[in-house]
C-alpha positions as CSV (number, residue, x, y, z in Angstrom):
1,M,38.5,10.2,-39.0
2,S,36.0,7.9,-39.6
3,H,36.8,5.8,-36.2
4,N,35.8,9.1,-34.4
5,T,32.9,9.7,-35.8
6,T,31.5,6.0,-35.3
7,E,32.2,6.9,-31.8
8,V,30.4,10.1,-31.6
9,L,27.4,8.5,-32.9
10,V,27.2,5.6,-30.6
11,G,28.1,7.9,-27.8
12,G,24.7,9.9,-29.2
13,V,22.7,7.1,-29.6
14,V,23.3,6.3,-26.0
15,L,22.7,9.8,-24.6
16,A,19.3,9.9,-26.3
17,A,18.7,6.7,-24.9
18,A,19.7,7.6,-21.3
19,I,17.5,10.8,-22.1
20,S,14.4,9.1,-22.8
21,F,14.5,6.5,-20.4
22,A,14.7,9.4,-17.9
23,V,11.8,11.1,-19.0
24,Y,9.8,7.6,-19.1
25,A,10.7,7.1,-15.7
26,G,9.8,10.3,-14.6
27,Q,6.3,10.3,-16.2
28,T,5.7,6.7,-15.0
29,T,6.3,7.8,-11.3
30,G,4.7,11.1,-11.8
31,F,8.0,13.0,-10.5
32,G,6.8,15.8,-13.1
33,R,3.4,16.2,-11.7
34,G,4.5,18.2,-8.3
35,G,1.5,19.7,-6.3
36,G,-1.2,18.2,-8.8
37,G,-2.9,17.3,-5.7
38,Y,-4.7,18.0,-2.1
39,P,-3.7,16.6,1.0
40,L,-6.1,14.3,3.2
41,T,-5.0,12.6,6.7
42,A,-5.5,9.4,8.0
43,S,-4.5,7.2,11.2
44,F,-4.0,3.5,10.9
45,R,-3.3,0.9,13.1
46,S,-0.8,-0.7,11.1
47,L,1.0,0.3,7.9
48,E,3.0,-2.5,7.6
49,G,4.5,-2.8,3.9
50,V,3.2,0.8,3.0
51,T,5.8,3.9,2.9
52,V,6.1,7.5,1.4
53,G,5.4,6.8,-2.0
54,T,3.3,3.9,-1.9
55,D,0.1,4.5,-4.6
56,V,-3.7,5.7,-3.0
57,R,-6.0,3.7,-5.7
58,L,-9.8,4.6,-5.7
59,A,-11.6,1.3,-7.9
60,G,-8.0,0.1,-8.8
61,V,-6.9,2.9,-10.5
62,K,-4.0,5.3,-8.9
63,I,-5.4,8.6,-7.8
64,G,-2.8,9.6,-5.8
65,T,0.6,8.5,-3.5
66,V,1.3,8.7,0.1
67,T,3.4,11.3,1.0
68,D,3.8,11.5,4.6
69,M,4.0,9.0,7.8
70,E,4.7,9.3,11.6
71,L,3.9,7.8,14.8
72,N,1.5,9.7,16.9
73,P,3.2,9.4,20.3
74,Q,-0.5,9.4,22.4
75,T,-2.5,7.1,20.1
76,Y,0.6,4.8,19.0
77,R,-1.2,5.1,15.5
78,A,0.6,5.8,11.9
79,D,-0.6,9.1,11.1
80,T,-0.4,9.4,7.3
81,T,-0.7,12.1,5.0
82,L,-2.3,11.3,1.3
83,S,-1.8,13.4,-1.6
84,I,-4.9,12.9,-4.2
85,L,-5.0,14.0,-7.2
86,K,-6.8,17.6,-8.1
87,G,-10.5,17.1,-9.4
88,I,-11.3,13.8,-7.7
89,E,-13.8,14.0,-5.3
90,I,-14.1,11.6,-2.7
91,P,-17.3,11.5,-0.3
92,D,-16.7,12.4,3.1
93,D,-18.1,8.9,4.3
94,S,-15.7,6.9,2.6
95,S,-13.0,4.5,4.2
96,A,-8.9,4.1,3.6
97,V,-8.2,0.3,3.7
98,V,-4.1,-1.1,3.6
99,S,-4.8,-3.4,0.4
100,S,-2.5,-5.9,-1.1
101,E,-1.8,-6.6,-4.7
102,G,-1.9,-10.4,-4.1
103,L,0.4,-13.0,-2.1
104,L,3.5,-11.7,-3.1
105,G,2.3,-8.2,-4.4
106,G,3.1,-4.7,-2.7
107,N,0.5,-3.0,-0.2
108,F,-1.2,-0.2,-1.3
109,V,-3.8,2.5,0.1
110,E,-7.5,1.7,-1.2
111,I,-9.8,4.3,-1.0
112,M,-13.5,2.5,-0.4
113,P,-16.1,5.4,-1.5
114,G,-19.2,6.1,0.4
115,G,-22.6,7.6,-0.3
116,S,-22.5,11.0,0.9
117,P,-23.2,13.6,-1.3
118,E,-20.5,15.7,0.6
119,N,-16.8,15.5,-0.4
120,F,-13.8,15.8,1.8
121,N,-12.1,18.8,1.7
122,P,-8.3,19.6,1.7
123,G,-6.6,18.8,4.8
124,S,-9.7,16.6,5.7
125,E,-9.3,13.4,8.1
126,I,-10.5,10.0,6.9
127,I,-11.6,8.7,10.3
128,D,-12.8,5.4,9.0
129,T,-9.6,3.2,8.0
130,Q,-8.4,-0.4,8.4
131,G,-4.6,-1.1,9.0
132,S,-2.6,-3.6,7.0
133,V,-2.9,-7.4,7.9
134,S,0.2,-9.3,8.4
135,L,0.1,-12.5,6.2
136,I,2.7,-14.4,8.8
137,S,0.8,-13.4,11.9
138,L,-2.5,-15.0,9.9
139,L,-0.3,-18.2,9.1
140,L,0.4,-18.4,12.9
141,K,-2.9,-18.2,14.1
142,F,-3.7,-21.4,11.5
143,V,-1.0,-23.1,12.3
144,S,-1.5,-23.0,16.4
145,G,-4.8,-23.0,15.8
146,G,-4.5,-26.3,14.0
147,G,-1.7,-27.8,16.2
148,S,-4.1,-27.4,19.3
149,S,-7.2,-29.2,18.0
150,S,-5.2,-32.0,16.8
151,S,-3.4,-32.4,19.8
152,S,-6.3,-32.2,22.0
153,S,-7.8,-35.5,19.6
154,S,-4.6,-37.0,19.9
155,S,-4.6,-37.0,23.6
156,S,-8.5,-37.8,23.8
157,S,-8.0,-41.1,21.1
158,S,-4.8,-41.7,23.8
159,S,-7.0,-41.7,26.8
160,D,-9.6,-43.9,25.0
161,S,-7.2,-46.5,23.9
162,G,-6.0,-46.3,27.5
163,A,-9.5,-47.3,28.9
164,T,-10.3,-50.1,26.9
165,E,-6.8,-52.0,27.5
């Protein structure tokens, strides 16, 4: 009989741990908040590293999430819907920038507030946007740019050495 009691107690502890983990995960991701925001739209040249659920931050503080992304076939830009928490007023001359958390970190959408006394209304579009910068593209430009200048200097030095001989 004590063997069954032990199994029931261990099962209860495991079940309580699973429930507390699920509650913690729901609070951390904001899953339970649902409908607590208003939509803003923005169109980006590149949304590399951004997916639905990516954070929207203002001054490093999460103020919303990316709720929808789709390619606009006329402009070939990524049309994005951002859900901003109610109570957060954003000036209507603000910009949206895809930023990186660091060299190995993920990307997020950063709101750079403007100075306008007027604020965005729900459903407004953020006109001033800046897409993500690809680290690989930057490295390739640096490597190819560095390689061409060193090869031209080496070719000029070989022609100089040929002229002196």
